[in-house]
C-alpha positions as CSV (number, residue, x, y, z in Angstrom):
1,M,65.9,8.9,-22.9
2,T,68.6,6.8,-20.7
3,T,72.1,8.1,-20.1
4,I,74.9,6.3,-18.8
5,Y,77.8,7.5,-16.9
6,F,81.1,5.6,-17.1
7,D,84.3,5.7,-16.4
8,S,86.6,4.6,-19.7
9,R,89.9,4.8,-17.5
10,Y,88.9,1.1,-16.7
11,L,89.4,-2.0,-19.2
12,L,86.4,-3.7,-18.1
13,C,84.3,-0.7,-18.2
14,R,85.3,-0.1,-21.6
15,L,84.4,-3.6,-22.6
16,E,81.2,-3.6,-21.1
17,V,79.8,-0.5,-22.8
18,G,81.3,-1.3,-26.3
19,L,79.3,-4.7,-26.1
20,L,75.8,-2.8,-24.7
21,R,76.6,0.1,-27.1
22,R,75.9,-2.3,-30.1
23,L,72.8,-4.2,-28.5
24,A,71.4,-0.9,-27.7
25,A,72.4,0.9,-31.2
26,S,68.6,1.3,-32.0
27,R,67.5,2.5,-28.2
28,A,67.4,5.6,-26.7
29,V,70.5,5.4,-24.6
30,A,73.0,7.8,-24.4
31,W,76.9,7.3,-23.3
32,Q,78.9,9.8,-21.5
33,D,82.6,8.9,-20.1
34,L,83.4,10.5,-17.3
35,N,86.9,11.3,-18.9
36,A,85.5,13.0,-22.0
37,A,87.1,16.6,-22.5
38,G,84.3,19.1,-20.9
39,F,82.7,16.8,-18.4
40,D,81.3,18.6,-15.5
41,A,79.6,16.4,-12.8
42,A,79.4,19.5,-10.7
43,A,77.0,20.9,-13.6
44,L,74.8,17.9,-13.0
45,G,74.7,18.1,-9.2
46,L,76.8,15.5,-8.2
47,A,80.8,15.1,-6.8
48,D,83.1,13.5,-9.5
49,K,84.3,11.1,-7.0
50,A,81.0,9.9,-6.5
51,M,80.3,9.5,-9.9
52,R,83.6,7.3,-10.1
53,S,82.9,5.1,-7.0
54,A,79.2,3.6,-8.7
55,L,77.9,3.3,-11.9
56,H,75.5,6.5,-12.3
57,L,72.3,6.1,-14.9
58,R,69.6,9.1,-15.2
59,N,66.3,8.2,-16.9
60,D,63.0,9.5,-17.2
61,S,62.3,8.5,-13.4
62,G,65.9,10.7,-12.1
63,W,69.5,9.0,-11.2
64,V,69.8,5.1,-10.5
65,I,73.0,4.2,-8.8
66,G,75.0,1.3,-8.3
67,A,73.7,-2.2,-8.7
68,D,70.2,-0.9,-9.6
69,A,71.9,1.1,-12.1
70,V,73.6,-2.1,-13.7
71,R,70.2,-3.4,-13.7
72,A,68.7,-0.4,-15.5
73,M,71.4,-0.2,-17.9
74,Y,70.7,-3.5,-18.9
75,R,67.2,-3.0,-19.5
76,A,67.5,0.1,-21.1
77,C,70.2,-2.1,-23.8
78,G,67.4,-5.0,-24.3
79,L,68.8,-7.1,-21.8
80,T,65.7,-7.5,-19.7
81,T,65.7,-11.0,-18.7
82,L,69.6,-10.8,-17.2
83,A,68.2,-7.8,-15.3
84,R,65.3,-10.0,-13.9
85,L,67.5,-12.5,-13.1
86,T,70.0,-10.3,-10.8
87,E,66.6,-9.5,-8.8
88,L,65.6,-12.7,-8.0
89,G,65.9,-13.5,-4.1
90,P,68.6,-15.9,-4.1
91,V,70.7,-13.9,-6.8
92,R,70.1,-10.7,-5.8
93,R,72.2,-10.1,-2.8
94,P,75.1,-11.8,-3.9
95,A,74.9,-10.0,-7.2
96,D,74.4,-6.6,-5.2
97,A,77.8,-7.6,-2.7
98,A,79.5,-8.3,-6.1
99,Y,79.1,-5.1,-7.4
100,R,79.8,-3.4,-4.1
101,L,83.0,-5.6,-4.2
102,F,83.8,-4.5,-7.7
103,A,82.6,-0.4,-7.3
104,R,84.9,-0.6,-4.1
105,C,88.0,-1.7,-6.1
106,H,87.2,0.4,-9.1
107,A,87.4,3.8,-7.0
108,R,91.1,2.9,-5.7
């Protein structure tokens, strides 16, 4: 089972999660909104601020964070080709940099 922790306060996150939920409807993926009533990051051993500063995903291997979490999320939703594309040598560094920039702006 893969659990994706997302922040619904942001339009882009809501839109992407909405699309990915439809794609992953038949897959073992759970979606946890960080803003849901009763959600407690501390119960997972994490700080709320840290979870809001980067995408967090938990799967059978443990926690995956940031751009690697985006790739794992795409794989979990059946978008393996897209995940692989962002791992290619000439694409990975710019893709990771773009994610860090997005995450920095998102965390403000």
